[in-house]
C-alpha positions, -999 to 999 in steps of 0.1 A, spaced: -387 -44 402 -389 -14 378 -372 20 377 -415 39 382 -414 14 413 -381 19 428 -384 55 431 -424 54 441 -407 32 473 -379 48 480 -409 85 478 -425 72 506 -392 57 525 -382 98 529 -419 106 535 -421 83 563 -387 99 576 -401 132 568 -430 127 591 -409 114 620 -381 133 620 -397 161 644 -407 129 670 -371 112 665 -356 151 675 -332 150 644 -346 186 638 -341 194 671 -318 225 678 -286 223 693 -265 249 705 -229 249 697 -203 267 723 -182 279 695 -175 284 658 -151 293 636 -145 304 601 -124 278 582 -122 293 543 -138 320 524 -144 314 488 -163 343 468 -199 343 484 -190 305 500 -180 302 536 -166 272 557 -170 270 597 -165 248 618 -191 243 646 -178 222 679 -210 204 689 -220 183 725 -213 149 731 -234 128 709 -249 153 689 -255 145 655 -259 161 623 -260 143 583 -239 154 554 -258 176 533 -288 190 555 -296 220 551 -292 239 586 -302 271 601 -274 291 620 -289 319 647 -260 339 663 -259 343 700 -261 375 720 -224 382 716 -226 382 679 -242 419 675 -262 427 647 -260 390 629 -291 379 615 -297 338 610 -282 326 576 -287 292 564 -256 265 557 -257 229 547 -239 206 566 -204 195 545 -187 168 566 -176 159 608 -149 162 624 -149 145 662 -167 166 673 -174 197 654 -199 199 623 -183 214 586 -210 239 573 -207 260 541 -228 288 539 -238 319 517 -232 350 541 -204 353 560 -206 355 598 -171 363 607 -138 343 613 -153 338 650 -191 334 661 -188 322 690 -221 307 709 -246 299 681 -279 277 681 -279 254 652 -320 241 640 -312 214 608 -341 216 589 -345 172 579 -383 172 577 -378 195 551 -350 183 537 -366 145 534 -399 163 525 -380 175 494 -365 146 485 -398 124 483 -414 151 462 -385 153 439 -390 114 436 -427 107 432 -426 138 402 -401 119 385 -425 83 395 -454 104 382 -436 109 349 -415 85 339 -416 96 302 -397 131 311 -368 110 325 -348 88 316 -316 73 329 -304 51 303 -272 27 311 -282 39 351 -313 19 353 -293 -15 353 -282 -8 391 -317 -9 398 -314 -47 407 -284 -35 434 -308 -10 445 -335 -33 450 -342 -35 490 -343 -68 490 -304 -78 496 -311 -113 485 -313 -106 448 -284 -86 443 -257 -105 423 -226 -94 417 -226 -98 374 -236 -75 353 -233 -68 317 -207 -54 298 -210 -26 270 -193 7 259 -221 22 277 -221 6 304 -193 -6 328 -194 -25 362 -164 -28 384 -166 -54 417 -140 -51 437 -132 -55 480 -99 -29 475 -112 3 471 -75 16 457 -82 -10 426 -117 12 421 -106 39 424 -78 34 402 -102 15 375 -123 54 379 -98 74 373 -84 55 342 -123 57 329 -121 96 338 -92 105 318 -100 80 290 -141 98 289 -120 138 292 -99 129 266 -127 118 240 -135 156 250 -166 138 273 -186 148 302 -182 134 336 -203 132 373 -188 113 398 -208 108 431 -197 100 463 -210 84 497 -204 115 512 -175 149 506 -148 134 521 -147 108 496 -156 129 467 -126 150 476 -105 120 474 -116 109 437 -113 147 430 -79 145 434 -72 116 422 -86 121 389 -69 153 384 -38 142 393 -39 118 369 -53 145 341 -23 159 354 5 134 345 -12 129 308 -9 160 312 -41 175 299 -53 209 313 -73 196 347 -77 233 366 -107 237 338 -108 201 334 -123 190 371 -148 214 391 -157 208 429 -189 222 433 -190 221 465 -159 241 490 -143 208 496 -133 195 531 -92 185 527 -75 213 512 -46 197 498 -53 155 480 -26 131 460 -9 170 459 -41 192 444 -51 216 459 -88 211 460 -96 248 469 -78 255 429 -114 235 422 -139 249 431 -165 261 411 -172 294 431 -128 298 424 -130 294 389 -158 314 386 -146 340 402 -116 338 388 -129 339 352 -147 369 367 -117 388 378 -101 384 341 -134 392 327 -126 430 348 -95 426 340 -102 429 303 -127 446 305 -106 477 327 -85 478 296 -104 475 264 -119 506 291 -84 522 289 -76 518 252 -109 531 241 -102 567 268 -65 563 247 -84 565 215 -111 593 223 -81 612 232 -58 610 204 -92 617 184 -83 654 179 -48 646 174 -59 624 139 -79 647 125 -50 679 133 -23 647 119 -50 643 87 -53 677 84 -11 688 88 -11 656 66 -24 675 31 -4 706 40 29 691 39 24 676 8 16 710 -10 47 718 6 64 688 -9 46 688 -47 55 727 -50 92 720 -33 88 693 -62 80 725 -90 109 743 -75 136 720 -78 122 715 -113 122 752 -120 157 754 -108 172 725 -123 157 740 -158 175 765 -148 208 751 -141 209 735 -172 203 766 -190 229 788 -169 254 758 -189 247 761 -216 251 797 -220 285 793 -198 291 767 -225 282 794 -250 307 820 -239 334 794 -235 336 783 -272 333 826 -280 366 830 -265 388 802 -272 382 813 -308 411 839 -326 405 879 -318 405 879 -363 375 851 -363 354 867 -335 364 901 -351 351 886 -386 324 876 -369 310 904 -351 318 927 -388 295 898 -402 270 896 -378 276 863 -363 280 869 -324 
């Protein structure tokens, strides 16, 4: 099976699922008796909605949440199902519904979800030259719907590694080791898991391994959706969320901007003083020049006074008769 054939097969399959979503009850509204906010990061909010027994909500399914009459003026909002906890569903929304939602109605959009996915796969199949999956195309034999054609051997290369094992711990250790190696080589890695909970688990393991290397795991690991698990392997997953990292970056940028603004305002306040200081510095230089001239002239006068004192002392030390003779001869 070629890549285009595989894309066309899944495109038709998803289109059929979308057409039967309404008749199969997948899009049927679900009445939730209660909902509460679990966490919030930036503009993302995670809510836990109680569901009636037997209600099904698929992960990654887009839904619309219509608050009940007790919610007041709250408008309907959209969200995505990211997990289940018993008879409750974890839904990520982009608008706040308050801490306690109360009775509400959850309207799934399975038909639109399947149709959108089908259309994207059909576009990829129709423009195969625009999409290059590279080594991932070697996975096509295992993705074939006929299980009898699947084999458990695969070629190994520097760009493609296949690891089969029934031991979950062994598979994760292999993936963690590979992730650390790629991080050391400054490579980017996209981890895809069957569900959000397992994504949280492998993300926590990779972050812990990077922390022990050590590498700055908080800047190397990013979790795009809100985590279902709060702490995995001793790592707080909330710190690895894309929204949390983005708002942390914005907060630091705003703090740096405020610091620069304060420095600029202080500079503007000191500008007149600096100009006044330059003028006073010129006056001080002139005063120092005058002082130097005065000191020079004073030194010359002191030298002349010293010479006169020495001359007078020499004259007074002469005998009286010699001084009279000098006066008579006009040498005094």
